[in-house]
N, C-alpha and C positions, 0 to 999 in steps of 0.2 A: 351542561352536562348530564345526560340521564343515565340509567342505570345500564350497566352492559360493556360489551368488549369497547376499545375506544383506543387511538392511538396512541402512543407515548411521547408525543408531541404536541402539540394544540394543533398542527396542518397537518401533518404527516407522520407516517408511522417507521422512515427510513430510521435504522441503529446506524446500517455502516453501510456506506455505498462503497465497492472498487470498480476501476476502470480498469484491466489487465489485456496488452498486448506482448505477444508470445514471438520468439524468433524461430524463423524456419532451423536456423543454427546455432549456436554459442559463436556471439562475440567475438573478433580477435584480438586479442590484448592491446594491441596499441588504439585500433577504434574504441574497445571500453574504456580505455583511458582517459578519448576523447569526448564519451557519451558521457562519462561519471564526470568530467570537469563543466559539460555544459552543462549538467544537470544539480550540481554543486553550485554554480553561479546563480542560476534561478532561486533554486529552497530556498537557500541563504535569504537571498532577495523576499520572498515571499514568507518569510518567519520559520520555516520550516530548519531551526539549526541546531538540532540535534543531529548530528551526523555520526552511524556506524556504520564500520567494515563490514561484509560479509565476507569470511571466508569458506574454502573449499575442504572440506577434508574426502578424505574414500578410504573404504572398510575395506580390506584385503581378504577375501577367504582362498586357499590357495592347498592341498594338500601337502604334507610333512615343512612347512614353516607355520610359527606362531601368528594367526590372525589377531589384526586391531585395524586401529583406525590411525593413518598416514595424514599427516597435511599433504593439501596437494603445494608441488613448486608454484611458484608467482605469487604467494601469495593472496591476497586483494580479488576477490570476483565479483565485487557489487558493493553499494552502499546504500545505505536506509539515514532519509532523508525524514526526524522525526519534528512535530510543533504541538506542547503540550495542550491538553486542555487549562483554562485559566478559570477560579473560583469568582464567585460575585463578587468578591471584595479587589479582583486583577488577580491574586498573588495566584501561583501557578501549583495546579491539583500536579504533584509527584504518581508517573504510575497511570493518569491517564489521558493516553494521547485522542489530538483531536484530528490530527492528518499526516500522511505518511505517504511518500515518495520512495518507493524501493526501484535500484536496476541496480541487473545482476548481468550477466550474459547471457542467458535467457529469455529477460522480457523487462518489462519496465511497469510497474504495477501505480497506478496512486489508489490511495485507503482515505476516507472523509469518515471520520464518527461524529461532525457536525453540521450535518445537511440542512443547504439552506434553502434551495429552490433550485429546477435545471438548467436556467438560463444563467445562473450565477456559477452555480459547481462547474457549467457545459465550459464557462471562460477561463476557473482557476486550473481545470484539466487542462485545458490546452496551454493555458501558462507554463505549466510545469511539468506538462509531456512532450507536447512538440520541437521543442530544440533536442533533448536525446532523439525521439523519433526521425529527426530530420538528419541528424549524424549517422544515424546506424542505416537506415533506408539505402545510403551510400551503398552500403555493402552488404548487407543481407535481406532476404524477404523476410515477412510477417506470417506467422504461418496461424493465428487465430488475434480477434479482439471479442474483448467482451466487457459487460455491465454484468456486474453483480450486488445485489441487494439484502439486504436485512430487514424485515419488517416485524418489530416488535410492538406489542397490543399488550393492553393490562384489563383486570374485567375490574370493573366497580360495581360494588349489591354482594348479597350472598351468597357464600363460597356454595351454598345447595343447588343455587339458582342457574349457576355455571352449565352453557352449552357447546361441549368441545366441539 
């Protein structure tokens, strides 16, 4: 490699990629349970075995009463499934995410910090997101879908020769 700006990976600059589908209205509780169950099955099979519940809270502000954070009734409003990055020796790197599937009442989000290629990533996203999306589309409309990429580059050379 010559000096100057270089992608952070050998063949691309993608640090994080996300696919986001937002619902037109919140999923009803019964449907949310069905969507979470479908997501858990595929996430665990795909190696995203670290599961975390997403709880909803409300901030209550009103005249004459004490403001505060109040847990919403009904408890769990979604789940997040994670896979950790592996170190070169095969050990898990604590706190370093490789992939994540987040499913809640308002959206389904897939994120990866180990982007491979579009053909591989597209198949992976479909396998993780389609079961939940199929169950949800029976009742709610999708209001938006988007892909997000965060590219990172590193500079190789003398700091004084950086051209921002």
